[in-house]
Backbone as a chain_set.jsonl record, in Angstrom:
{"seq": "MTAVPPTAPQDTRDRILDAAEGLFVEHGFDGTSMRMITSAANANLAAVNYHFGSKDALVQAVFRRRLTALNQERLAELDRLEGEAGGTPLRPSGIVEAFFGTALRMAADTEHGGRSFMRLLARTYNEPNAFVRQFLAEEYAEVMDRFLGALFVSLPEVPRAEILWRFHFMTGAMAFAISGLGGLYELAGLSATDDDPQRLLPRLMSFLLGGLRAPLPGANA", "coords": {"N": [[-55.904, 83.398, 13.656], [-57.762, 83.106, 16.769], [-58.934, 85.74, 18.178], [-58.515, 86.129, 21.913], [-60.823, 86.697, 24.07], [-61.422, 89.627, 26.304], [-61.428, 89.355, 29.755], [-65.104, 89.265, 30.974], [-65.938, 92.313, 33.5], [-67.717, 91.829, 35.309], [-67.071, 88.872, 35.682], [-64.368, 89.003, 36.607], [-65.082, 90.541, 39.345], [-66.689, 88.74, 40.471], [-64.975, 86.611, 40.517], [-63.274, 87.7, 42.588], [-64.728, 87.724, 44.664], [-65.65, 85.269, 45.504], [-63.238, 84.41, 45.838], [-62.2, 85.889, 48.376], [-64.213, 85.319, 49.625], [-63.423, 82.369, 50.547], [-61.389, 82.433, 51.317], [-61.307, 84.412, 53.995], [-63.102, 82.41, 55.307], [-61.62, 80.274, 55.776], [-59.24, 81.434, 57.011], [-60.361, 84.053, 58.216], [-61.141, 87.466, 59.004], [-59.053, 89.04, 59.525], [-56.551, 87.522, 59.229], [-56.61, 87.325, 56.535], [-54.989, 88.229, 53.643], [-54.814, 91.479, 51.248], [-53.415, 90.272, 49.225], [-53.352, 87.759, 49.145], [-55.948, 87.676, 48.217], [-55.8, 88.576, 45.942], [-54.038, 86.683, 44.556], [-55.189, 84.363, 44.997], [-57.896, 84.745, 43.273], [-56.902, 85.529, 40.704], [-56.279, 88.181, 39.734], [-55.517, 91.672, 40.073], [-54.427, 94.258, 42.422], [-55.263, 96.532, 41.395], [-57.717, 96.071, 40.066], [-59.247, 95.198, 42.314], [-59.544, 97.21, 43.908], [-60.533, 98.985, 42.187], [-63.256, 97.634, 41.753], [-64.281, 97.415, 44.472], [-63.075, 99.23, 46.085], [-61.793, 99.384, 48.869], [-60.284, 97.258, 51.286], [-62.367, 97.031, 53.515], [-64.77, 97.552, 52.357], [-64.89, 95.278, 50.113], [-65.531, 93.344, 52.025], [-67.934, 93.906, 52.87], [-69.408, 93.792, 50.473], [-68.826, 90.899, 50.075], [-70.69, 89.618, 52.072], [-73.198, 90.692, 51.394], [-73.825, 89.906, 49.255], [-74.92, 87.632, 49.092], [-76.292, 87.523, 51.902], [-78.502, 89.282, 51.957], [-79.874, 88.456, 50.097], [-81.302, 86.108, 51.648], [-81.73, 87.418, 54.105], [-84.269, 88.423, 52.736], [-85.346, 86.297, 52.17], [-86.3, 85.122, 54.456], [-87.964, 87.286, 55.858], [-90.072, 87.012, 53.784], [-90.718, 84.932, 53.979], [-92.202, 85.034, 56.895], [-93.725, 87.281, 56.391], [-95.816, 85.906, 54.695], [-96.7, 83.823, 56.534], [-97.648, 85.48, 58.597], [-99.558, 86.491, 57.11], [-101.188, 84.471, 56.904], [-102.069, 83.905, 59.497], [-103.939, 86.013, 59.812], [-103.783, 87.72, 61.968], [-103.36, 86.314, 64.267], [-101.174, 85.649, 67.139], [-98.758, 84.168, 65.747], [-97.671, 80.282, 65.291], [-94.54, 79.665, 67.604], [-93.125, 77.874, 66.642], [-93.004, 77.936, 63.836], [-91.905, 80.262, 63.47], [-89.664, 80.037, 64.471], [-88.926, 78.071, 62.149], [-88.754, 79.737, 60.014], [-86.793, 81.411, 60.285], [-84.721, 80.189, 61.405], [-84.527, 77.687, 59.729], [-84.373, 78.993, 57.079], [-81.707, 79.702, 56.31], [-80.504, 76.903, 57.011], [-81.234, 75.766, 55.043], [-79.933, 77.308, 52.899], [-77.366, 76.65, 53.768], [-77.231, 74.266, 52.732], [-76.715, 74.004, 49.969], [-74.525, 73.682, 48.073], [-73.275, 74.143, 45.485], [-74.053, 76.963, 44.556], [-72.482, 77.922, 46.458], [-73.591, 78.426, 48.723], [-73.259, 76.809, 51.157], [-70.386, 77.712, 51.87], [-70.613, 80.481, 52.2], [-72.495, 80.354, 54.823], [-70.787, 79.22, 56.732], [-69.02, 80.782, 56.457], [-70.471, 82.813, 57.568], [-71.134, 81.73, 60.287], [-68.47, 81.753, 61.331], [-67.912, 84.377, 61.487], [-69.893, 84.779, 63.697], [-68.719, 84.455, 66.007], [-65.671, 85.447, 65.88], [-64.028, 88.127, 66.835], [-64.238, 91.142, 65.513], [-64.675, 94.068, 65.427], [-65.567, 96.114, 63.467], [-67.066, 94.412, 61.54], [-69.06, 93.249, 62.856], [-70.844, 95.176, 63.747], [-71.442, 95.98, 61.071], [-72.962, 93.537, 60.339], [-74.592, 93.819, 62.175], [-76.469, 96.362, 61.452], [-77.325, 95.561, 59.103], [-78.673, 93.187, 59.649], [-80.716, 94.154, 61.336], [-83.601, 95.273, 60.438], [-84.969, 92.281, 60.258], [-84.218, 91.186, 62.341], [-85.799, 93.107, 64.07], [-88.593, 92.514, 63.208], [-88.817, 89.541, 63.602], [-87.919, 89.23, 66.589], [-90.161, 90.937, 67.466], [-92.029, 88.963, 66.973], [-91.73, 86.717, 68.067], [-92.252, 87.727, 70.717], [-95.197, 88.603, 70.879], [-95.895, 85.745, 70.531], [-95.165, 84.303, 72.668], [-96.307, 85.458, 75.483], [-95.69, 85.051, 77.883], [-93.457, 84.475, 78.635], [-90.645, 86.624, 79.874], [-89.389, 89.737, 77.823], [-86.731, 89.998, 77.83], [-85.743, 87.267, 78.458], [-86.481, 85.906, 75.915], [-84.735, 87.053, 74.269], [-82.482, 86.297, 75.273], [-82.251, 83.64, 74.641], [-82.708, 83.517, 72.164], [-80.251, 84.184, 71.243], [-78.821, 82.132, 72.182], [-79.974, 80.176, 70.461], [-79.102, 81.145, 67.444], [-76.137, 80.642, 68.431], [-75.9, 78.01, 67.994], [-76.945, 77.51, 65.76], [-74.906, 78.417, 64.409], [-72.822, 76.735, 65.689], [-73.414, 74.578, 64.614], [-73.512, 74.618, 62.259], [-70.903, 75.285, 61.233], [-68.284, 73.464, 60.132], [-66.902, 72.387, 61.836], [-65.373, 69.508, 61.625], [-63.695, 67.835, 63.419], [-64.636, 67.84, 66.072], [-67.096, 66.054, 65.352], [-66.195, 63.869, 64.778], [-64.675, 63.272, 67.715], [-66.882, 62.965, 68.787], [-68.104, 60.964, 67.539], [-69.668, 60.96, 65.242], [-70.388, 60.371, 62.037], [-68.927, 61.51, 58.821], [-70.864, 62.35, 57.385], [-72.824, 63.473, 59.211], [-72.885, 66.028, 59.319], [-74.216, 67.251, 57.363], [-76.074, 69.865, 56.14], [-79.086, 69.404, 55.616], [-79.504, 66.855, 56.676], [-79.072, 67.387, 59.219], [-81.122, 69.862, 59.432], [-83.776, 68.699, 60.933], [-83.167, 67.658, 63.269], [-81.422, 70.103, 64.25], [-83.981, 71.915, 64.699], [-85.623, 70.718, 66.13], [-84.228, 71.02, 68.495], [-83.681, 73.718, 69.005], [-86.381, 74.586, 69.16], [-86.804, 72.956, 71.896], [-85.448, 74.669, 73.385], [-86.203, 77.162, 73.204], [-88.652, 76.379, 74.746], [-88.047, 75.786, 76.766], [-88.44, 75.61, 80.61], [-88.592, 78.493, 82.704], [-86.199, 80.064, 84.506], [-85.653, 79.277, 87.688], [-88.243, 78.554, 88.027], [-89.032, 76.507, 88.721], [-88.546, 76.72, 91.49]], "CA": [[-55.863, 82.88, 14.744], [-58.659, 83.686, 17.356], [-58.411, 86.495, 19.718], [-59.037, 85.828, 23.243], [-62.177, 87.708, 24.501], [-60.753, 89.882, 27.289], [-62.23, 88.933, 30.932], [-65.069, 90.514, 31.852], [-65.601, 92.799, 34.518], [-68.572, 90.749, 36.415], [-66.469, 87.533, 36.102], [-63.553, 89.511, 37.569], [-65.965, 90.833, 40.566], [-67.232, 87.546, 40.977], [-63.796, 85.547, 41.276], [-62.664, 88.32, 43.738], [-65.55, 87.508, 45.688], [-65.655, 83.916, 45.71], [-61.975, 84.319, 46.395], [-62.715, 86.011, 49.804], [-65.231, 84.204, 50.768], [-63.062, 81.437, 50.955], [-59.962, 82.829, 52.63], [-62.371, 84.649, 54.694], [-63.959, 81.101, 55.9], [-60.522, 79.65, 56.123], [-58.301, 81.924, 57.987], [-60.258, 85.11, 58.914], [-60.634, 88.451, 58.272], [-57.648, 89.851, 59.675], [-55.566, 86.574, 58.71], [-56.414, 87.302, 55.125], [-54.294, 90.011, 53.379], [-55.316, 91.562, 49.498], [-52.665, 89.546, 48.466], [-53.646, 86.358, 49.259], [-57.167, 87.392, 47.983], [-55.852, 88.901, 44.436], [-53.239, 85.7, 43.954], [-56.658, 83.211, 44.775], [-58.745, 85.297, 42.457], [-56.048, 85.912, 39.585], [-56.839, 89.23, 39.725], [-54.414, 92.537, 40.709], [-54.768, 95.059, 43.134], [-56.113, 97.266, 40.838], [-59.202, 95.387, 39.925], [-60.074, 94.856, 43.712], [-59.711, 98.96, 44.083], [-62.083, 99.007, 40.887], [-64.477, 97.305, 41.91], [-65.031, 97.698, 45.568], [-62.184, 100.228, 46.771], [-61.124, 99.353, 49.898], [-61.015, 95.861, 52.212], [-63.891, 97.326, 53.984], [-66.165, 97.458, 51.162], [-64.936, 93.919, 50.048], [-65.816, 92.364, 53.056], [-69.108, 94.249, 52.828], [-70.04, 92.746, 49.277], [-69.092, 89.325, 50.348], [-71.656, 89.629, 52.777], [-74.367, 91.739, 51.028], [-74.05, 89.282, 47.751], [-75.93, 86.109, 50.056], [-77.07, 87.863, 52.505], [-79.582, 90.189, 51.428], [-81.322, 87.46, 49.865], [-81.051, 85.096, 52.811], [-82.816, 88.32, 54.891], [-85.341, 89.076, 52.093], [-86.383, 85.12, 52.134], [-86.561, 85.284, 55.802], [-88.906, 88.302, 55.506], [-91.175, 86.937, 52.943], [-91.877, 83.849, 54.81], [-92.755, 85.172, 57.921], [-95.015, 87.835, 55.934], [-97.109, 84.375, 54.554], [-97.001, 83.177, 57.987], [-98.568, 86.468, 59.738], [-100.889, 86.516, 56.345], [-101.932, 82.914, 57.125], [-102.258, 83.924, 60.508], [-104.621, 86.839, 59.778], [-103.335, 88.877, 63.248], [-103.378, 86.19, 65.327], [-100.089, 85.108, 67.209], [-97.679, 82.578, 65.258], [-96.793, 79.339, 66.313], [-93.051, 79.725, 67.897], [-92.085, 76.827, 65.493], [-93.237, 78.403, 62.415], [-91.071, 81.978, 63.854], [-87.745, 79.522, 64.563], [-88.364, 77.472, 60.88], [-88.936, 80.934, 59.21], [-85.533, 82.299, 60.572], [-83.594, 79.544, 61.101], [-84.738, 76.737, 58.461], [-83.578, 79.301, 55.968], [-80.296, 79.777, 56.857], [-80.056, 76.255, 56.983], [-81.154, 75.846, 53.657], [-78.881, 77.671, 52.306], [-76.107, 75.944, 54.215], [-77.276, 73.167, 52.27], [-76.456, 74.401, 48.622], [-73.222, 73.628, 47.89], [-73.248, 74.258, 44.105], [-74.127, 78.082, 44.288], [-71.705, 78.961, 47.327], [-74.447, 78.803, 50.25], [-72.465, 76.358, 52.38], [-69.681, 78.683, 52.157], [-71.13, 81.242, 53.207], [-73.069, 80.335, 56.213], [-69.581, 78.875, 57.533], [-68.619, 82.219, 56.694], [-71.341, 83.915, 59.027], [-70.837, 81.039, 61.73], [-67.03, 81.732, 62.139], [-68.216, 85.985, 62.11], [-70.222, 84.877, 65.374], [-67.254, 84.068, 66.985], [-64.671, 86.136, 66.14], [-64.033, 89.412, 67.742], [-64.186, 92.101, 64.908], [-65.6, 95.268, 65.728], [-66.361, 96.387, 62.035], [-67.596, 93.599, 60.902], [-70.135, 93.105, 63.882], [-71.326, 96.343, 63.349], [-71.892, 95.819, 59.825], [-73.916, 93.085, 60.389], [-75.7, 94.424, 63.206], [-76.666, 97.269, 60.555], [-77.683, 94.516, 58.26], [-80.17, 92.195, 60.268], [-81.859, 95.423, 61.93], [-84.979, 95.083, 60.092], [-84.99, 91.305, 60.173], [-84.596, 91.319, 64.224], [-87.056, 93.507, 64.968], [-89.496, 91.578, 62.985], [-88.952, 88.08, 64.098], [-88.224, 89.357, 68.109], [-91.445, 91.181, 67.787], [-93.465, 88.392, 66.076], [-91.757, 86.218, 69.23], [-92.616, 88.293, 72.148], [-96.505, 88.358, 70.61], [-95.983, 84.53, 70.658], [-94.62, 84.01, 73.968], [-96.654, 86.6, 76.098], [-95.87, 84.478, 79.374], [-91.71, 85.176, 78.524], [-90.231, 87.806, 79.839], [-88.725, 89.711, 76.623], [-84.97, 89.775, 78.065], [-85.178, 86.206, 78.288], [-86.422, 85.629, 74.824], [-83.36, 87.492, 73.323], [-81.491, 85.3, 75.607], [-82.758, 82.064, 73.734], [-82.564, 83.726, 70.529], [-79.008, 84.653, 71.124], [-78.584, 80.772, 72.338], [-80.099, 79.577, 69.324], [-78.254, 81.851, 66.938], [-75.17, 80.148, 68.355], [-76.306, 76.659, 68.238], [-77.268, 76.996, 64.604], [-73.419, 78.595, 63.886], [-71.921, 75.427, 65.903], [-73.629, 73.246, 64.009], [-73.01, 74.378, 60.314], [-69.361, 76.081, 61.072], [-68.083, 72.824, 59.723], [-65.76, 71.751, 62.383], [-64.918, 68.374, 61.8], [-62.937, 67.2, 64.652], [-65.894, 67.79, 67.024], [-67.982, 65.396, 64.982], [-64.699, 62.789, 64.914], [-64.851, 62.927, 68.891], [-68.447, 62.487, 69.02], [-67.814, 59.585, 67.45], [-70.146, 60.629, 64.608], [-69.909, 60.023, 60.518], [-68.583, 62.594, 58.294], [-72.231, 63.023, 57.041], [-73.699, 63.669, 59.912], [-72.883, 67.55, 59.262], [-74.918, 67.74, 56.184], [-77.342, 70.385, 56.628], [-80.437, 68.551, 55.037], [-80.175, 65.792, 58.112], [-79.05, 68.484, 60.614], [-82.231, 70.648, 59.926], [-84.738, 68.42, 61.733], [-82.287, 68.0, 64.719], [-81.693, 71.358, 65.206], [-84.972, 72.713, 64.657], [-86.271, 70.054, 67.634], [-82.946, 71.354, 69.776], [-83.908, 74.826, 69.225], [-87.832, 74.84, 69.562], [-86.722, 73.022, 73.311], [-84.83, 75.604, 74.301], [-87.146, 78.083, 73.282], [-89.847, 76.186, 75.501], [-87.591, 75.28, 78.178], [-88.598, 76.202, 81.527], [-88.074, 79.843, 83.19], [-85.165, 79.926, 85.507], [-86.036, 79.312, 88.914], [-89.676, 78.484, 87.797], [-89.169, 75.386, 89.691], [-87.597, 76.972, 93.111]], "C": [[-57.09, 83.991, 15.526], [-58.422, 84.53, 18.305], [-59.18, 85.956, 20.955], [-59.725, 86.751, 24.082], [-61.419, 88.292, 26.119], [-61.91, 89.507, 28.638], [-63.037, 89.784, 31.443], [-65.551, 90.716, 33.217], [-66.557, 92.12, 35.737], [-67.789, 89.864, 36.407], [-65.288, 87.984, 36.898], [-63.931, 89.613, 38.875], [-66.047, 89.801, 41.115], [-66.329, 86.826, 41.784], [-63.327, 86.438, 42.313], [-63.626, 88.406, 44.896], [-65.505, 86.315, 46.455], [-64.068, 83.919, 46.057], [-61.95, 84.292, 47.907], [-62.848, 85.747, 50.131], [-64.621, 83.269, 51.191], [-61.917, 81.569, 51.622], [-60.45, 83.457, 53.809], [-62.445, 83.32, 55.92], [-62.63, 80.342, 56.62], [-59.491, 80.106, 57.016], [-59.059, 83.674, 58.228], [-60.546, 86.281, 58.503], [-59.578, 89.295, 58.086], [-56.072, 89.048, 59.364], [-55.732, 86.603, 57.097], [-56.075, 88.288, 54.47], [-54.959, 89.931, 51.798], [-54.707, 90.87, 48.792], [-52.467, 88.412, 47.89], [-54.944, 86.221, 48.237], [-56.852, 87.653, 46.005], [-55.092, 87.611, 43.898], [-54.418, 84.503, 44.039], [-57.603, 83.498, 43.495], [-57.991, 85.521, 41.155], [-56.203, 87.419, 38.958], [-55.626, 89.848, 40.537], [-55.37, 93.25, 41.844], [-55.298, 96.115, 42.633], [-57.363, 97.029, 40.499], [-59.619, 95.136, 41.138], [-60.077, 96.627, 43.934], [-60.789, 99.242, 43.315], [-63.269, 98.766, 41.227], [-65.025, 97.198, 43.325], [-64.094, 98.879, 46.392], [-61.491, 100.203, 47.911], [-61.299, 97.467, 50.468], [-62.386, 95.778, 52.693], [-64.947, 97.093, 53.36], [-66.094, 96.016, 50.602], [-65.412, 93.432, 50.892], [-67.668, 92.901, 53.154], [-70.354, 93.613, 51.678], [-69.87, 91.774, 49.412], [-70.381, 89.094, 51.29], [-72.92, 89.762, 52.27], [-74.779, 90.237, 49.93], [-74.932, 88.217, 48.565], [-76.936, 86.723, 51.03], [-78.54, 88.851, 52.779], [-81.076, 89.369, 51.218], [-81.826, 86.681, 50.929], [-82.472, 85.927, 53.492], [-84.195, 88.685, 54.24], [-86.346, 87.652, 52.189], [-87.003, 85.044, 53.434], [-88.039, 86.009, 55.951], [-90.378, 88.083, 55.339], [-91.687, 86.036, 53.718], [-92.733, 84.346, 56.143], [-94.011, 86.395, 57.525], [-95.936, 86.964, 55.644], [-97.29, 84.097, 55.595], [-98.061, 84.201, 58.569], [-99.622, 86.576, 58.649], [-102.275, 85.482, 56.752], [-102.832, 83.342, 58.361], [-103.626, 84.867, 61.344], [-105.165, 87.345, 61.337], [-103.529, 88.193, 64.232], [-101.822, 85.678, 65.796], [-100.05, 83.91, 66.566], [-97.467, 81.798, 66.309], [-95.36, 79.535, 66.485], [-92.281, 78.405, 66.741], [-92.186, 77.508, 64.228], [-92.012, 79.977, 62.251], [-89.712, 81.195, 63.274], [-87.769, 78.999, 62.953], [-88.199, 78.626, 59.842], [-87.555, 81.557, 59.429], [-84.199, 81.53, 60.614], [-83.104, 78.39, 59.972], [-84.014, 77.4, 57.021], [-82.297, 79.206, 55.722], [-79.758, 78.265, 56.559], [-79.957, 75.352, 55.419], [-80.053, 76.136, 52.666], [-77.527, 77.02, 52.652], [-75.991, 74.237, 53.02], [-76.52, 72.812, 50.528], [-74.671, 74.553, 48.466], [-72.474, 73.599, 46.325], [-73.236, 75.906, 44.133], [-73.366, 78.942, 45.581], [-72.321, 78.787, 48.605], [-73.489, 78.211, 51.411], [-71.475, 77.195, 52.558], [-69.778, 79.866, 52.785], [-71.19, 81.309, 54.165], [-71.606, 79.372, 56.88], [-68.965, 79.943, 57.65], [-69.282, 83.263, 57.998], [-70.788, 82.96, 60.353], [-69.683, 81.006, 62.276], [-67.678, 83.467, 62.863], [-68.816, 85.653, 63.426], [-69.355, 85.026, 66.387], [-65.805, 84.787, 66.782], [-64.588, 87.667, 65.838], [-63.664, 90.515, 66.399], [-65.212, 93.221, 64.631], [-66.644, 95.449, 64.211], [-67.225, 95.358, 61.55], [-69.333, 92.979, 61.589], [-71.038, 93.834, 63.371], [-72.054, 96.561, 62.041], [-73.075, 95.215, 59.925], [-75.109, 93.295, 61.255], [-77.098, 95.362, 62.183], [-77.795, 96.113, 59.621], [-79.091, 93.581, 58.452], [-81.001, 92.917, 61.222], [-83.225, 94.923, 61.992], [-84.91, 93.713, 60.442], [-85.151, 90.598, 61.879], [-85.62, 91.803, 64.766], [-88.421, 92.717, 64.853], [-90.028, 90.449, 63.789], [-88.959, 88.353, 65.856], [-89.348, 89.669, 68.334], [-92.386, 90.03, 67.609], [-93.421, 86.865, 67.608], [-92.61, 86.335, 70.664], [-94.233, 88.202, 71.889], [-96.681, 87.018, 70.82], [-96.097, 83.746, 71.852], [-94.914, 85.034, 74.707], [-96.554, 86.111, 77.549], [-94.513, 84.557, 79.477], [-91.317, 85.732, 78.402], [-89.105, 88.293, 78.705], [-87.471, 89.656, 76.403], [-84.546, 88.125, 77.862], [-85.508, 85.422, 76.647], [-85.175, 86.112, 74.193], [-82.317, 86.828, 73.784], [-81.582, 84.426, 74.876], [-82.481, 82.108, 72.585], [-81.157, 83.897, 70.579], [-78.444, 82.99, 71.398], [-78.761, 79.81, 71.109], [-79.434, 80.427, 68.092], [-76.471, 80.872, 67.034], [-75.148, 78.514, 68.163], [-76.05, 76.172, 66.949], [-75.455, 77.361, 63.797], [-72.812, 77.523, 64.295], [-71.808, 74.236, 65.075], [-73.542, 73.253, 62.159], [-71.491, 74.883, 60.157], [-68.384, 74.722, 60.532], [-66.839, 72.304, 60.758], [-65.693, 70.518, 63.134], [-64.399, 67.154, 62.847], [-63.843, 66.635, 65.5], [-66.534, 66.296, 66.579], [-66.966, 63.868, 65.643], [-65.012, 62.533, 66.827], [-66.03, 62.447, 69.383], [-68.853, 61.139, 68.844], [-69.109, 59.512, 66.313], [-69.759, 60.615, 63.291], [-69.883, 61.611, 60.08], [-69.901, 63.043, 57.795], [-73.171, 63.474, 57.659], [-73.744, 65.4, 60.466], [-73.443, 67.906, 57.933], [-76.069, 68.417, 56.324], [-78.738, 70.079, 56.334], [-80.635, 67.009, 56.403], [-79.664, 66.469, 59.332], [-80.594, 69.322, 60.749], [-83.23, 70.053, 60.769], [-84.258, 68.175, 63.255], [-82.847, 68.796, 65.057], [-82.978, 71.798, 65.494], [-85.648, 72.343, 65.637], [-85.829, 70.527, 68.651], [-83.304, 72.836, 70.079], [-85.133, 75.405, 69.766], [-87.573, 74.257, 71.51], [-86.594, 74.068, 73.703], [-85.384, 76.688, 74.653], [-88.186, 78.026, 74.152], [-89.918, 76.013, 76.669], [-88.082, 76.246, 79.226], [-88.346, 77.871, 82.12], [-87.122, 79.441, 84.411], [-85.633, 80.022, 86.679], [-87.498, 79.127, 89.018], [-89.508, 77.264, 88.661], [-88.771, 75.293, 91.068], [-89.315, 76.987, 93.907]], "O": [[-57.347, 85.146, 15.188], [-57.745, 84.195, 19.276], [-60.296, 85.437, 20.917], [-59.101, 87.555, 24.774], [-60.959, 87.493, 26.935], [-63.117, 89.416, 28.416], [-62.673, 90.755, 32.106], [-65.649, 89.804, 34.039], [-66.157, 91.942, 36.888], [-67.456, 89.786, 37.59], [-65.122, 87.362, 37.948], [-63.316, 88.932, 39.696], [-65.567, 89.679, 42.242], [-66.424, 86.463, 42.957], [-62.825, 85.752, 43.204], [-63.387, 89.043, 45.922], [-65.369, 86.23, 47.676], [-63.859, 83.002, 46.852], [-61.78, 83.303, 48.62], [-62.254, 85.452, 51.169], [-64.982, 82.946, 52.322], [-61.542, 80.773, 52.482], [-59.948, 82.987, 54.83], [-61.973, 83.316, 57.057], [-62.631, 79.92, 57.777], [-58.885, 79.312, 57.734], [-58.222, 84.557, 58.418], [-60.196, 86.387, 57.328], [-59.205, 89.982, 57.136], [-54.95, 89.548, 59.282], [-54.977, 85.899, 56.426], [-56.735, 89.321, 54.579], [-55.426, 88.943, 51.231], [-55.16, 90.643, 47.67], [-51.888, 88.014, 46.88], [-55.164, 85.207, 47.575], [-57.46, 87.112, 45.081], [-55.418, 87.318, 42.748], [-54.497, 83.735, 43.08], [-58.008, 82.575, 42.789], [-58.831, 85.781, 40.293], [-56.228, 87.64, 37.747], [-54.903, 89.232, 41.32], [-56.543, 93.004, 42.125], [-55.912, 96.807, 43.444], [-58.168, 97.942, 40.683], [-60.764, 94.693, 41.05], [-61.216, 97.014, 44.192], [-61.852, 99.693, 43.742], [-64.234, 99.513, 41.064], [-66.214, 96.896, 43.43], [-64.607, 99.364, 47.401], [-60.549, 100.986, 48.03], [-62.176, 96.676, 50.12], [-63.262, 94.94, 52.479], [-65.94, 96.495, 53.774], [-67.175, 95.428, 50.565], [-66.155, 92.607, 50.36], [-68.511, 92.091, 53.538], [-71.506, 93.202, 51.824], [-70.774, 91.127, 48.882], [-71.062, 88.121, 50.969], [-73.789, 88.983, 52.66], [-75.881, 89.688, 49.924], [-76.09, 88.419, 48.198], [-78.147, 86.503, 51.002], [-79.316, 88.919, 53.733], [-82.248, 89.384, 51.593], [-83.054, 86.686, 51.011], [-83.643, 85.549, 53.519], [-85.125, 89.143, 54.906], [-87.575, 87.662, 52.258], [-88.224, 84.903, 53.503], [-89.079, 85.375, 56.131], [-91.372, 88.454, 55.964], [-92.83, 86.103, 54.17], [-93.897, 83.976, 56.298], [-95.047, 86.466, 58.185], [-96.997, 87.085, 56.257], [-98.506, 84.08, 55.786], [-99.168, 83.831, 58.958], [-100.744, 86.77, 59.117], [-103.498, 85.572, 56.853], [-104.055, 83.207, 58.352], [-104.132, 84.778, 62.463], [-106.307, 87.39, 61.794], [-103.855, 88.788, 65.26], [-101.142, 85.271, 64.854], [-100.809, 82.943, 66.629], [-97.228, 82.023, 67.496], [-94.777, 79.595, 65.403], [-91.144, 78.275, 66.29], [-91.142, 77.557, 63.578], [-91.523, 80.494, 61.246], [-89.002, 81.417, 62.292], [-86.793, 79.363, 62.297], [-87.507, 78.416, 58.845], [-87.227, 82.336, 58.533], [-83.091, 81.845, 60.18], [-81.99, 78.172, 59.495], [-83.379, 76.785, 56.165], [-81.888, 78.517, 54.788], [-78.697, 78.182, 55.94], [-79.087, 74.65, 54.904], [-79.474, 75.39, 51.875], [-76.661, 76.899, 51.785], [-75.059, 73.492, 52.718], [-76.013, 71.78, 50.087], [-73.907, 75.471, 48.766], [-71.361, 73.13, 46.087], [-72.185, 76.298, 43.627], [-73.495, 80.15, 45.78], [-71.632, 78.984, 49.607], [-73.041, 78.869, 52.35], [-71.56, 77.65, 53.698], [-69.123, 80.222, 53.765], [-70.419, 81.998, 54.832], [-71.998, 78.763, 57.875], [-68.37, 80.245, 58.685], [-68.84, 84.021, 58.861], [-70.122, 83.442, 61.269], [-69.489, 80.483, 63.373], [-67.855, 83.771, 64.042], [-68.292, 86.222, 64.384], [-69.4, 85.682, 67.428], [-64.905, 84.6, 67.601], [-64.993, 88.253, 64.834], [-62.446, 90.689, 66.373], [-66.198, 93.264, 63.895], [-67.802, 95.127, 63.947], [-68.296, 95.76, 61.096], [-70.317, 92.507, 61.02], [-71.942, 93.407, 62.653], [-73.094, 97.214, 61.944], [-74.135, 95.813, 59.737], [-76.286, 92.999, 61.05], [-78.299, 95.095, 62.205], [-79.022, 96.129, 59.724], [-80.081, 93.37, 57.753], [-81.897, 92.357, 61.853], [-83.863, 94.413, 62.913], [-84.623, 93.865, 61.629], [-85.955, 89.796, 62.354], [-86.299, 91.299, 65.66], [-89.159, 92.353, 65.769], [-91.091, 90.313, 64.395], [-89.852, 87.803, 66.501], [-89.939, 89.055, 69.223], [-93.516, 90.126, 68.088], [-94.388, 86.245, 68.049], [-93.26, 85.552, 71.358], [-94.756, 87.622, 72.84], [-97.754, 86.818, 71.389], [-96.861, 82.804, 72.064], [-93.968, 85.812, 74.837], [-97.243, 86.664, 78.406], [-94.193, 84.754, 80.649], [-91.091, 86.091, 77.246], [-88.097, 87.61, 78.524], [-86.941, 89.396, 75.323], [-83.506, 87.71, 77.35], [-84.818, 84.473, 76.275], [-84.602, 85.274, 73.495], [-81.311, 86.649, 73.099], [-80.585, 84.421, 74.154], [-82.087, 81.166, 71.898], [-80.765, 83.622, 69.445], [-77.513, 82.673, 70.657], [-77.981, 78.913, 70.786], [-79.057, 79.382, 67.561], [-75.803, 80.541, 66.055], [-74.053, 77.959, 68.255], [-75.422, 75.158, 66.645], [-74.954, 76.703, 62.886], [-72.095, 77.037, 63.42], [-70.947, 73.39, 64.834], [-73.521, 72.405, 61.266], [-70.94, 74.876, 59.056], [-67.25, 75.201, 60.54], [-65.836, 71.817, 60.236], [-65.81, 70.261, 64.332], [-64.692, 65.961, 62.938], [-63.981, 65.436, 65.742], [-66.483, 65.394, 67.415], [-67.111, 63.16, 66.639], [-65.617, 61.504, 67.127], [-66.143, 61.622, 70.29], [-69.563, 60.396, 69.522], [-69.69, 58.432, 66.213], [-68.562, 60.886, 63.199], [-70.449, 62.575, 60.595], [-70.048, 64.265, 57.79], [-74.219, 63.863, 57.144], [-74.29, 65.902, 61.449], [-73.051, 68.959, 57.428], [-77.097, 67.799, 56.605], [-79.566, 70.688, 57.011], [-81.651, 66.437, 56.797], [-79.912, 65.989, 60.438], [-81.174, 69.444, 61.827], [-83.729, 70.895, 61.516], [-84.927, 68.48, 64.243], [-83.907, 68.91, 65.674], [-83.153, 72.112, 66.671], [-86.327, 73.179, 66.233], [-86.497, 70.629, 69.68], [-83.257, 73.231, 71.244], [-85.18, 76.354, 70.548], [-88.051, 74.976, 72.387], [-87.472, 74.602, 74.382], [-85.338, 77.242, 75.751], [-88.767, 79.053, 74.504], [-90.847, 75.993, 77.476], [-88.185, 77.449, 78.985], [-87.456, 78.321, 81.4], [-87.406, 78.516, 85.171], [-86.192, 81.106, 86.839], [-88.043, 79.514, 90.052], [-90.305, 77.366, 89.594], [-88.649, 74.264, 91.733], [-89.431, 77.134, 95.124]]}, "num_chains": 1, "name": "protein.A"}
C-alpha cells in the first residue's frame, strides 16, 4: 500500500492565501473569521499561525502576493517610457496606460487569481478598514511618487492639487469598473460580457484620459 505524502508546507500556505482572498472579496476583512478561512482552506488554526502568525499578517500576505508584482510591472513600464523619452515629458496617455492598464490586464487573468485579487483591491478602496488602508498606503508610496511626479511634469499647466483629485477619481472609476457589481450592469442594460476586463480596457482608458484632460474648474467663467 502506497503511503500518501504529507501536504507540502507551501501547498498549505497557498491554500490559506487563496481561501482568504476569496472570502475577503465576498465578506470583507471584518466579516471574514479565521474559522471561515481555515474551513475553506481545509487547514487548522495552527497552520495559519505557523505561516502567518496573525490575521493582520495574513491580510498583508494576501496583498503582497500579487500587489508587489503588479507595482513592479508598473514601475518597469514607467522606466521604459522614461528611457524612450530621453528626458522629455511623457505623454499623459502613456502614464495612464502604465498605471491603470497593467491593473486591468491583471484583472483579465482568470486562471492565476488576478481577477479575484483585483476585485479584492477594488473592494478595499471602498471599505473603511484603517489597518488595510495604512498598509496599502505604504505599499503604494514609491509607485505613487513616481507616477504622480510624471504627471506633474507631463501636465505643467494643471495645478498639482487638481492632478491629485483627478488621479483619485480615476482610481475610483477603475475600482468600480472591475468590482464585479453585476447588478448595476443589468440596470444599465449591459450584457454579462461587458465587465470583461479585456473589453473594458479601451473604454476605461478613453474615459480616464478624458477626465484627466477635462477643462479646469471655473475655466469657462
